[in-house]
py3Dmol code that shows the C-alpha trace and the ligand (Angstrom):
import py3Dmol

protein = """\
ATOM      1  CA  MET A   1      12.270  31.921   9.442  1.00  0.00           C
ATOM      2  CA  PRO A   2      10.157  31.637   6.115  1.00  0.00           C
ATOM      3  CA  ASN A   3      12.678  32.403   3.368  1.00  0.00           C
ATOM      4  CA  ILE A   4      15.013  29.610   4.043  1.00  0.00           C
ATOM      5  CA  ALA A   5      18.010  27.986   2.438  1.00  0.00           C
ATOM      6  CA  PHE A   6      19.557  24.798   2.471  1.00  0.00           C
ATOM      7  CA  VAL A   7      23.319  24.773   1.741  1.00  0.00           C
ATOM      8  CA  SER A   8      24.927  21.102   1.604  1.00  0.00           C
ATOM      9  CA  GLY A   9      23.325  20.127   4.466  1.00  0.00           C
ATOM     10  CA  LYS A  10      22.852  23.355   6.647  1.00  0.00           C
ATOM     11  CA  TRP A  11      19.578  25.289   6.960  1.00  0.00           C
ATOM     12  CA  SER A  12      19.530  29.030   7.465  1.00  0.00           C
ATOM     13  CA  ALA A  13      17.631  32.060   6.663  1.00  0.00           C
ATOM     14  CA  ILE A  14      18.478  32.946   2.886  1.00  0.00           C
ATOM     15  CA  SER A  15      19.976  36.156   3.888  1.00  0.00           C
ATOM     16  CA  ALA A  16      22.427  34.219   6.149  1.00  0.00           C
ATOM     17  CA  ALA A  17      23.042  31.332   3.686  1.00  0.00           C
ATOM     18  CA  LYS A  18      26.724  31.427   2.083  1.00  0.00           C
ATOM     19  CA  VAL A  19      28.996  29.586  -0.475  1.00  0.00           C
ATOM     20  CA  SER A  20      32.436  30.080  -1.183  1.00  0.00           C
ATOM     21  CA  VAL A  21      33.787  32.728  -3.597  1.00  0.00           C
ATOM     22  CA  GLU A  22      35.510  29.708  -5.499  1.00  0.00           C
ATOM     23  CA  ASP A  23      32.328  27.929  -5.876  1.00  0.00           C
ATOM     24  CA  ARG A  24      32.246  26.819  -9.621  1.00  0.00           C
ATOM     25  CA  GLY A  25      28.755  28.028  -9.913  1.00  0.00           C
ATOM     26  CA  PHE A  26      29.766  31.472  -9.158  1.00  0.00           C
ATOM     27  CA  GLN A  27      32.994  31.543 -11.273  1.00  0.00           C
ATOM     28  CA  PHE A  28      31.947  29.433 -14.433  1.00  0.00           C
ATOM     29  CA  GLY A  29      28.384  29.069 -14.141  1.00  0.00           C
ATOM     30  CA  ASP A  30      29.297  25.145 -13.683  1.00  0.00           C
ATOM     31  CA  GLY A  31      26.183  23.669 -12.660  1.00  0.00           C
ATOM     32  CA  ILE A  32      22.450  23.178 -13.097  1.00  0.00           C
ATOM     33  CA  TYR A  33      19.178  23.899 -11.406  1.00  0.00           C
ATOM     34  CA  GLU A  34      15.524  23.488 -11.083  1.00  0.00           C
ATOM     35  CA  LEU A  35      12.592  25.650 -10.237  1.00  0.00           C
ATOM     36  CA  ILE A  36       9.755  23.966  -8.825  1.00  0.00           C
ATOM     37  CA  ARG A  37       6.612  25.283  -7.279  1.00  0.00           C
ATOM     38  CA  THR A  38       4.053  23.828  -4.939  1.00  0.00           C
ATOM     39  CA  TYR A  39       0.031  24.034  -5.101  1.00  0.00           C
ATOM     40  CA  GLY A  40      -0.602  23.859  -1.299  1.00  0.00           C
ATOM     41  CA  ASP A  41       0.829  20.602   0.001  1.00  0.00           C
ATOM     42  CA  ARG A  42       1.387  19.322  -3.617  1.00  0.00           C
ATOM     43  CA  VAL A  43       4.743  19.767  -5.126  1.00  0.00           C
ATOM     44  CA  PHE A  44       4.095  19.984  -8.719  1.00  0.00           C
ATOM     45  CA  HIS A  45       5.640  16.905 -10.709  1.00  0.00           C
ATOM     46  CA  LEU A  46       8.338  16.615  -8.044  1.00  0.00           C
ATOM     47  CA  HIS A  47       9.672  13.296  -9.707  1.00  0.00           C
ATOM     48  CA  GLU A  48       9.702  14.750 -13.186  1.00  0.00           C
ATOM     49  CA  HIS A  49      11.751  17.743 -11.851  1.00  0.00           C
ATOM     50  CA  LEU A  50      14.241  15.463  -9.950  1.00  0.00           C
ATOM     51  CA  SER A  51      14.438  13.314 -13.180  1.00  0.00           C
ATOM     52  CA  ARG A  52      15.286  16.093 -15.243  1.00  0.00           C
ATOM     53  CA  LEU A  53      17.810  17.551 -12.556  1.00  0.00           C
ATOM     54  CA  GLU A  54      19.358  14.068 -12.643  1.00  0.00           C
ATOM     55  CA  ALA A  55      19.418  14.288 -16.543  1.00  0.00           C
ATOM     56  CA  SER A  56      20.951  17.735 -16.494  1.00  0.00           C
ATOM     57  CA  ALA A  57      23.808  16.533 -13.997  1.00  0.00           C
ATOM     58  CA  LYS A  58      24.502  13.529 -15.978  1.00  0.00           C
ATOM     59  CA  GLU A  59      24.910  15.620 -19.296  1.00  0.00           C
ATOM     60  CA  ILE A  60      27.638  17.850 -17.608  1.00  0.00           C
ATOM     61  CA  GLU A  61      29.246  14.788 -15.609  1.00  0.00           C
ATOM     62  CA  ILE A  62      28.226  16.050 -12.060  1.00  0.00           C
ATOM     63  CA  THR A  63      27.475  13.245  -9.564  1.00  0.00           C
ATOM     64  CA  LEU A  64      24.676  14.349  -7.259  1.00  0.00           C
ATOM     65  CA  PRO A  65      25.513  13.988  -3.759  1.00  0.00           C
ATOM     66  CA  TYR A  66      22.039  12.982  -2.704  1.00  0.00           C
ATOM     67  CA  SER A  67      19.554  10.570  -4.195  1.00  0.00           C
ATOM     68  CA  ALA A  68      16.204  11.389  -5.481  1.00  0.00           C
ATOM     69  CA  ALA A  69      14.740  10.110  -2.231  1.00  0.00           C
ATOM     70  CA  GLN A  70      17.062  12.194  -0.280  1.00  0.00           C
ATOM     71  CA  LEU A  71      16.360  15.487  -2.303  1.00  0.00           C
ATOM     72  CA  GLU A  72      12.766  14.759  -2.131  1.00  0.00           C
ATOM     73  CA  LYS A  73      12.913  14.607   1.579  1.00  0.00           C
ATOM     74  CA  ILE A  74      15.033  17.720   1.909  1.00  0.00           C
ATOM     75  CA  ILE A  75      12.425  19.451  -0.379  1.00  0.00           C
ATOM     76  CA  ARG A  76       9.386  18.485   1.815  1.00  0.00           C
ATOM     77  CA  LEU A  77      11.234  19.460   4.856  1.00  0.00           C
ATOM     78  CA  GLY A  78      12.153  22.870   3.341  1.00  0.00           C
ATOM     79  CA  CYS A  79       8.326  23.425   2.426  1.00  0.00           C
ATOM     80  CA  ARG A  80       7.282  22.391   6.069  1.00  0.00           C
ATOM     81  CA  LYS A  81       9.868  24.817   7.536  1.00  0.00           C
ATOM     82  CA  SER A  82       9.184  27.754   5.430  1.00  0.00           C
ATOM     83  CA  GLY A  83       5.338  27.297   5.910  1.00  0.00           C
ATOM     84  CA  TYR A  84       4.078  28.969   2.754  1.00  0.00           C
ATOM     85  CA  THR A  85       0.725  27.985   1.242  1.00  0.00           C
ATOM     86  CA  ASP A  86       2.435  27.871  -2.370  1.00  0.00           C
ATOM     87  CA  THR A  87       6.032  27.572  -2.127  1.00  0.00           C
ATOM     88  CA  LYS A  88       8.844  28.424  -4.876  1.00  0.00           C
ATOM     89  CA  ILE A  89      11.723  26.100  -4.555  1.00  0.00           C
ATOM     90  CA  TYR A  90      14.990  26.807  -6.365  1.00  0.00           C
ATOM     91  CA  ILE A  91      17.537  23.891  -6.430  1.00  0.00           C
ATOM     92  CA  GLN A  92      21.021  24.506  -7.504  1.00  0.00           C
ATOM     93  CA  VAL A  93      23.885  21.998  -7.735  1.00  0.00           C
ATOM     94  CA  THR A  94      27.303  23.128  -8.720  1.00  0.00           C
ATOM     95  CA  ARG A  95      30.498  20.950  -9.490  1.00  0.00           C
ATOM     96  CA  GLY A  96      31.770  22.446  -6.198  1.00  0.00           C
ATOM     97  CA  THR A  97      34.514  24.438  -4.753  1.00  0.00           C
ATOM     98  CA  ALA A  98      38.060  24.451  -6.120  1.00  0.00           C
ATOM     99  CA  PRO A  99      41.094  26.863  -6.946  1.00  0.00           C
ATOM    100  CA  ARG A 100      39.824  28.440 -10.418  1.00  0.00           C
ATOM    101  CA  LEU A 101      40.898  26.340 -13.242  1.00  0.00           C
ATOM    102  CA  HIS A 102      38.608  25.338 -16.253  1.00  0.00           C
ATOM    103  CA  SER A 103      39.136  21.828 -16.196  1.00  0.00           C
ATOM    104  CA  PHE A 104      37.224  19.657 -13.674  1.00  0.00           C
ATOM    105  CA  PRO A 105      39.006  19.584 -10.365  1.00  0.00           C
ATOM    106  CA  LYS A 106      40.033  16.130  -9.194  1.00  0.00           C
ATOM    107  CA  LYS A 107      38.454  15.854  -5.723  1.00  0.00           C
ATOM    108  CA  VAL A 108      35.310  17.984  -5.218  1.00  0.00           C
ATOM    109  CA  THR A 109      32.036  17.585  -3.734  1.00  0.00           C
ATOM    110  CA  PRO A 110      29.011  19.304  -5.718  1.00  0.00           C
ATOM    111  CA  THR A 111      27.393  22.239  -3.775  1.00  0.00           C
ATOM    112  CA  VAL A 112      23.634  21.748  -3.267  1.00  0.00           C
ATOM    113  CA  VAL A 113      21.815  24.898  -2.567  1.00  0.00           C
ATOM    114  CA  MET A 114      17.845  25.012  -2.059  1.00  0.00           C
ATOM    115  CA  THR A 115      15.979  28.299  -1.394  1.00  0.00           C
ATOM    116  CA  PHE A 116      12.331  28.153  -0.185  1.00  0.00           C
ATOM    117  CA  ARG A 117      10.228  31.334  -0.694  1.00  0.00           C
ATOM    118  CA  ALA A 118       6.467  32.229  -1.339  1.00  0.00           C
ATOM    119  CA  PHE A 119       5.418  31.611  -4.649  1.00  0.00           C
ATOM    120  CA  GLU A 120       3.999  34.769  -6.223  1.00  0.00           C
ATOM    121  CA  PRO A 121       1.251  34.361  -8.679  1.00  0.00           C
ATOM    122  CA  LEU A 122       1.141  36.327 -11.938  1.00  0.00           C
ATOM    123  CA  PRO A 123      -1.121  39.156 -11.771  1.00  0.00           C
ATOM    124  CA  VAL A 124      -4.632  38.373 -12.671  1.00  0.00           C
ATOM    125  CA  LYS A 125      -4.612  41.209 -15.221  1.00  0.00           C
ATOM    126  CA  LEU A 126      -1.713  39.510 -17.286  1.00  0.00           C
ATOM    127  CA  ARG A 127      -3.819  36.400 -17.583  1.00  0.00           C
ATOM    128  CA  GLU A 128      -7.081  38.287 -18.558  1.00  0.00           C
ATOM    129  CA  GLU A 129      -5.428  40.480 -21.103  1.00  0.00           C
ATOM    130  CA  GLY A 130      -2.591  38.337 -22.298  1.00  0.00           C
ATOM    131  CA  VAL A 131       1.060  39.318 -22.822  1.00  0.00           C
ATOM    132  CA  ALA A 132       3.240  40.747 -25.583  1.00  0.00           C
ATOM    133  CA  ILE A 133       6.252  38.968 -26.782  1.00  0.00           C
ATOM    134  CA  ILE A 134       9.257  39.681 -28.841  1.00  0.00           C
ATOM    135  CA  SER A 135      11.410  37.593 -30.973  1.00  0.00           C
ATOM    136  CA  THR A 136      15.347  37.618 -30.631  1.00  0.00           C
ATOM    137  CA  PRO A 137      18.135  35.603 -32.258  1.00  0.00           C
ATOM    138  CA  ASP A 138      18.870  32.343 -30.110  1.00  0.00           C
ATOM    139  CA  ILE A 139      22.492  32.891 -29.364  1.00  0.00           C
ATOM    140  CA  ARG A 140      22.688  29.991 -26.710  1.00  0.00           C
ATOM    141  CA  TRP A 141      24.585  27.022 -26.944  1.00  0.00           C
ATOM    142  CA  ALA A 142      23.500  23.844 -28.706  1.00  0.00           C
ATOM    143  CA  ARG A 143      22.710  21.898 -25.373  1.00  0.00           C
ATOM    144  CA  CYS A 144      19.796  23.767 -24.229  1.00  0.00           C
ATOM    145  CA  ASN A 145      18.101  20.656 -22.889  1.00  0.00           C
ATOM    146  CA  VAL A 146      20.470  20.854 -19.835  1.00  0.00           C
ATOM    147  CA  LYS A 147      19.140  23.192 -17.290  1.00  0.00           C
ATOM    148  CA  SER A 148      22.470  24.863 -17.016  1.00  0.00           C
ATOM    149  CA  LEU A 149      23.181  27.928 -14.658  1.00  0.00           C
ATOM    150  CA  ASN A 150      24.538  29.698 -17.799  1.00  0.00           C
ATOM    151  CA  LEU A 151      21.568  31.980 -18.355  1.00  0.00           C
ATOM    152  CA  LEU A 152      23.296  35.188 -19.743  1.00  0.00           C
ATOM    153  CA  PRO A 153      21.544  34.956 -23.082  1.00  0.00           C
ATOM    154  CA  ASN A 154      18.290  34.399 -21.308  1.00  0.00           C
ATOM    155  CA  VAL A 155      18.955  37.210 -18.983  1.00  0.00           C
ATOM    156  CA  MET A 156      19.727  39.551 -22.036  1.00  0.00           C
ATOM    157  CA  ALA A 157      16.833  38.446 -23.977  1.00  0.00           C
ATOM    158  CA  ARG A 158      14.211  38.878 -21.023  1.00  0.00           C
ATOM    159  CA  GLU A 159      15.764  42.387 -20.505  1.00  0.00           C
ATOM    160  CA  GLN A 160      15.360  43.223 -24.121  1.00  0.00           C
ATOM    161  CA  ALA A 161      11.716  41.986 -23.941  1.00  0.00           C
ATOM    162  CA  LEU A 162      11.041  44.259 -20.641  1.00  0.00           C
ATOM    163  CA  ARG A 163      12.785  47.267 -22.367  1.00  0.00           C
ATOM    164  CA  SER A 164      10.500  47.095 -25.306  1.00  0.00           C
ATOM    165  CA  GLY A 165       7.390  46.763 -23.294  1.00  0.00           C
ATOM    166  CA  ALA A 166       7.033  42.970 -23.601  1.00  0.00           C
ATOM    167  CA  PHE A 167       6.663  40.264 -20.934  1.00  0.00           C
ATOM    168  CA  GLU A 168       8.923  37.560 -22.731  1.00  0.00           C
ATOM    169  CA  ALA A 169      11.383  37.038 -25.536  1.00  0.00           C
ATOM    170  CA  VAL A 170      11.113  33.977 -27.829  1.00  0.00           C
ATOM    171  CA  PHE A 171      14.489  32.707 -29.325  1.00  0.00           C
ATOM    172  CA  ILE A 172      14.798  32.049 -33.204  1.00  0.00           C
ATOM    173  CA  ARG A 173      17.557  29.742 -34.333  1.00  0.00           C
ATOM    174  CA  ASP A 174      18.241  29.017 -38.015  1.00  0.00           C
ATOM    175  CA  GLY A 175      14.686  30.524 -38.801  1.00  0.00           C
ATOM    176  CA  LYS A 176      13.175  28.196 -36.555  1.00  0.00           C
ATOM    177  CA  VAL A 177      11.267  29.119 -33.148  1.00  0.00           C
ATOM    178  CA  THR A 178      12.865  27.454 -30.246  1.00  0.00           C
ATOM    179  CA  GLU A 179      11.384  28.676 -26.908  1.00  0.00           C
ATOM    180  CA  GLY A 180      11.019  31.451 -24.646  1.00  0.00           C
ATOM    181  CA  ALA A 181      13.706  32.995 -22.312  1.00  0.00           C
ATOM    182  CA  GLY A 182      12.115  31.236 -19.341  1.00  0.00           C
ATOM    183  CA  SER A 183       9.054  29.265 -21.034  1.00  0.00           C
ATOM    184  CA  ASN A 184       8.003  27.194 -23.791  1.00  0.00           C
ATOM    185  CA  LEU A 185       5.965  28.395 -26.550  1.00  0.00           C
ATOM    186  CA  PHE A 186       2.734  27.080 -28.311  1.00  0.00           C
ATOM    187  CA  ALA A 187       1.004  28.241 -31.424  1.00  0.00           C
ATOM    188  CA  VAL A 188      -2.740  27.383 -32.491  1.00  0.00           C
ATOM    189  CA  ILE A 189      -2.655  27.042 -36.243  1.00  0.00           C
ATOM    190  CA  GLY A 190      -5.922  26.090 -37.859  1.00  0.00           C
ATOM    191  CA  LYS A 191      -7.187  23.144 -35.855  1.00  0.00           C
ATOM    192  CA  LYS A 192      -3.640  22.152 -34.542  1.00  0.00           C
ATOM    193  CA  ILE A 193      -1.814  23.251 -31.470  1.00  0.00           C
ATOM    194  CA  ILE A 194       2.038  23.194 -32.128  1.00  0.00           C
ATOM    195  CA  THR A 195       4.879  23.496 -30.071  1.00  0.00           C
ATOM    196  CA  PRO A 196       8.657  22.952 -31.240  1.00  0.00           C
ATOM    197  CA  PRO A 197      10.017  19.592 -30.885  1.00  0.00           C
ATOM    198  CA  ALA A 198      12.070  18.097 -27.937  1.00  0.00           C
ATOM    199  CA  GLY A 199      15.909  17.961 -28.609  1.00  0.00           C
ATOM    200  CA  PRO A 200      18.834  19.990 -27.835  1.00  0.00           C
ATOM    201  CA  TYR A 201      17.451  23.376 -28.687  1.00  0.00           C
ATOM    202  CA  ILE A 202      14.950  23.623 -26.210  1.00  0.00           C
ATOM    203  CA  LEU A 203      14.657  22.758 -22.509  1.00  0.00           C
ATOM    204  CA  CYS A 204      11.746  20.193 -22.292  1.00  0.00           C
ATOM    205  CA  GLY A 205       9.584  22.095 -19.784  1.00  0.00           C
ATOM    206  CA  ILE A 206       7.620  20.036 -17.291  1.00  0.00           C
ATOM    207  CA  THR A 207       4.558  22.344 -17.733  1.00  0.00           C
ATOM    208  CA  ARG A 208       4.947  22.002 -21.568  1.00  0.00           C
ATOM    209  CA  GLU A 209       4.826  17.919 -21.131  1.00  0.00           C
ATOM    210  CA  VAL A 210       1.786  18.477 -18.875  1.00  0.00           C
ATOM    211  CA  VAL A 211      -0.003  20.622 -21.392  1.00  0.00           C
ATOM    212  CA  LEU A 212       0.738  18.158 -24.259  1.00  0.00           C
ATOM    213  CA  GLN A 213      -0.759  15.314 -22.221  1.00  0.00           C
ATOM    214  CA  LEU A 214      -3.947  17.518 -21.373  1.00  0.00           C
ATOM    215  CA  ALA A 215      -4.568  18.577 -24.635  1.00  0.00           C
ATOM    216  CA  LYS A 216      -4.308  15.079 -26.007  1.00  0.00           C
ATOM    217  CA  LYS A 217      -6.535  13.657 -23.102  1.00  0.00           C
ATOM    218  CA  ASN A 218      -9.181  16.384 -23.853  1.00  0.00           C
ATOM    219  CA  GLY A 219      -9.087  15.392 -27.695  1.00  0.00           C
ATOM    220  CA  LEU A 220      -7.428  18.233 -29.106  1.00  0.00           C
ATOM    221  CA  GLU A 221      -4.928  17.953 -31.726  1.00  0.00           C
ATOM    222  CA  ILE A 222      -1.460  18.628 -30.487  1.00  0.00           C
ATOM    223  CA  MET A 223       1.956  18.042 -31.936  1.00  0.00           C
ATOM    224  CA  GLU A 224       5.602  18.579 -31.707  1.00  0.00           C
ATOM    225  CA  LYS A 225       6.849  20.380 -34.918  1.00  0.00           C
ATOM    226  CA  ASP A 226       9.085  22.937 -36.152  1.00  0.00           C
ATOM    227  CA  LEU A 227       7.760  26.546 -36.385  1.00  0.00           C
ATOM    228  CA  LYS A 228       8.787  29.493 -38.208  1.00  0.00           C
ATOM    229  CA  LEU A 229       8.345  33.243 -37.231  1.00  0.00           C
ATOM    230  CA  PRO A 230       5.904  33.947 -40.128  1.00  0.00           C
ATOM    231  CA  GLN A 231       3.695  31.042 -38.839  1.00  0.00           C
ATOM    232  CA  LEU A 232       3.544  32.787 -35.421  1.00  0.00           C
ATOM    233  CA  TYR A 233       2.301  36.074 -37.086  1.00  0.00           C
ATOM    234  CA  SER A 234      -0.339  33.989 -38.595  1.00  0.00           C
ATOM    235  CA  ALA A 235      -1.405  31.974 -35.737  1.00  0.00           C
ATOM    236  CA  GLN A 236      -4.826  32.228 -34.400  1.00  0.00           C
ATOM    237  CA  GLU A 237      -3.481  31.882 -30.763  1.00  0.00           C
ATOM    238  CA  LEU A 238      -0.055  31.893 -29.138  1.00  0.00           C
ATOM    239  CA  PHE A 239       0.634  30.789 -25.431  1.00  0.00           C
ATOM    240  CA  LEU A 240       3.628  30.342 -23.172  1.00  0.00           C
ATOM    241  CA  THR A 241       3.932  27.572 -20.674  1.00  0.00           C
ATOM    242  CA  GLY A 242       6.489  27.240 -17.557  1.00  0.00           C
ATOM    243  CA  THR A 243       6.329  26.892 -13.827  1.00  0.00           C
ATOM    244  CA  THR A 244       5.897  30.451 -13.247  1.00  0.00           C
ATOM    245  CA  VAL A 245       3.510  31.417 -16.115  1.00  0.00           C
ATOM    246  CA  GLU A 246       1.502  28.090 -16.079  1.00  0.00           C
ATOM    247  CA  VAL A 247      -0.420  28.607 -19.333  1.00  0.00           C
ATOM    248  CA  LEU A 248      -0.244  32.247 -20.417  1.00  0.00           C
ATOM    249  CA  PRO A 249      -1.938  33.864 -23.357  1.00  0.00           C
ATOM    250  CA  VAL A 250       0.053  36.021 -26.035  1.00  0.00           C
ATOM    251  CA  ILE A 251      -1.687  38.701 -27.784  1.00  0.00           C
ATOM    252  CA  ARG A 252       1.157  40.340 -29.623  1.00  0.00           C
ATOM    253  CA  LEU A 253       4.368  39.571 -31.266  1.00  0.00           C
ATOM    254  CA  ASN A 254       6.818  42.185 -32.106  1.00  0.00           C
ATOM    255  CA  GLY A 255       4.030  44.666 -31.894  1.00  0.00           C
ATOM    256  CA  ARG A 256       1.667  42.650 -34.285  1.00  0.00           C
ATOM    257  CA  ALA A 257      -1.509  41.508 -32.946  1.00  0.00           C
ATOM    258  CA  ILE A 258      -1.969  37.832 -32.896  1.00  0.00           C
ATOM    259  CA  GLY A 259      -5.584  36.355 -34.032  1.00  0.00           C
ATOM    260  CA  ALA A 260      -8.199  38.639 -32.629  1.00  0.00           C
ATOM    261  CA  GLY A 261      -5.717  40.488 -30.391  1.00  0.00           C
ATOM    262  CA  ARG A 262      -7.110  38.896 -27.270  1.00  0.00           C
ATOM    263  CA  PRO A 263      -6.573  35.666 -25.429  1.00  0.00           C
ATOM    264  CA  GLY A 264      -7.861  32.613 -27.349  1.00  0.00           C
ATOM    265  CA  GLU A 265     -10.263  29.974 -26.639  1.00  0.00           C
ATOM    266  CA  LYS A 266      -7.867  27.084 -26.845  1.00  0.00           C
ATOM    267  CA  THR A 267      -5.565  28.712 -24.456  1.00  0.00           C
ATOM    268  CA  ALA A 268      -8.299  29.623 -21.996  1.00  0.00           C
ATOM    269  CA  PHE A 269      -9.434  25.938 -22.246  1.00  0.00           C
ATOM    270  CA  LEU A 270      -6.078  24.675 -21.502  1.00  0.00           C
ATOM    271  CA  TYR A 271      -5.536  26.962 -18.657  1.00  0.00           C
ATOM    272  CA  ARG A 272      -8.693  25.788 -17.034  1.00  0.00           C
ATOM    273  CA  VAL A 273      -7.905  22.227 -17.199  1.00  0.00           C
ATOM    274  CA  PHE A 274      -4.444  22.787 -16.080  1.00  0.00           C
ATOM    275  CA  GLN A 275      -5.777  24.656 -12.997  1.00  0.00           C
ATOM    276  CA  GLN A 276      -8.457  21.920 -12.412  1.00  0.00           C
ATOM    277  CA  GLN A 277      -5.791  19.181 -12.605  1.00  0.00           C
ATOM    278  CA  GLN A 278      -3.865  20.901  -9.640  1.00  0.00           C
ATOM    279  CA  MET A 279      -6.792  21.254  -7.654  1.00  0.00           C
ATOM    280  CA  THR A 280      -7.915  17.638  -7.848  1.00  0.00           C
TER     281      THR A 280
END
"""
ligand_1 = """\
21
PDD
N 12.419 28.362 -16.293
N 12.521 26.853 -21.357
C 13.317 27.543 -20.417
C 14.502 28.189 -21.186
C 13.166 27.830 -19.244
O 14.061 28.412 -18.323
C 11.904 27.346 -18.651
C 11.602 27.313 -16.986
C 11.031 26.640 -19.387
C 9.823 25.847 -18.651
O 10.121 24.743 -17.971
P 9.121 24.129 -16.854
O 7.605 24.157 -17.471
O 9.804 23.075 -16.360
O 9.231 25.499 -15.681
C 11.381 26.441 -20.609
C 12.215 28.434 -15.109
C 11.090 28.756 -14.532
C 13.437 29.513 -14.515
O 14.386 29.485 -15.067
O 13.150 30.183 -13.733
"""
view = py3Dmol.view(width=600, height=400)
view.addModel(protein, "pdb")
view.setStyle({"model": 0}, {"cartoon": {"style": "trace"}})
view.addModel(ligand_1, "xyz")
view.setStyle({"model": 1}, {"stick": {}})
view.zoomTo()
view.show()
């Protein structure tokens, strides 16, 4: 039973897993999530992911029904049961199941769902050739640091990107770049590598943090600073980071070539050291 699910204590095949139609995740998007991957036996920065899950839960006043240690046990068991080399782990916690009223239900137990599937790497061609992105207005709420289930603006933006032949959409709020629909963005401008600062308008990616640390460790000048759209057009390199994309070169923005129109050296270097870190 390789594609498996855990639903508040019960294991089953994903196809057999069920939650109530009155689950608040289903009716209100009232919940939070994490997407984690493994590199072989190693779960990528599990503790950072669990800390972010706890932080998101706290922000929306959900008390997790499991401790971090218990969640870790369930995650490791799920990986073993599913038996994949590289596993894609999805964790979702909702406020629970109750008759539909906007206000918080009085007595309710949060629903914890996890799914375990094979992690499918991106096609090599995308990495070698780089991807196109578009920009789109950031119509999301002002608490994007919460990894909330309310992903409709992200879903719409990603679809808009795909329909225009691009891979990802990056959001622009009040003239400033925030992040991608499911990734963080970095720009190489002169000698500096810049990414928008942590705060309420971006999800602080675990991969983003790893890349910030790796760049510093390798003597690159990297910083968190506001970026505006015109700066992206004149950047030598752009790249995306995230659990699914790792470090992915961007070669076009809104149809305009970035830098030389092919993946840049700093991006390639960071991808290489990122991969090395996962292998050692
Ligand atoms: N999303 N920003 C947004 C809006 C995201 O949804 C994600 C990840 C990231 C990158 O975060 P991390 O490096 O921790 O994966 C940034 C996941 C992959 C998703 O929703 O599927």
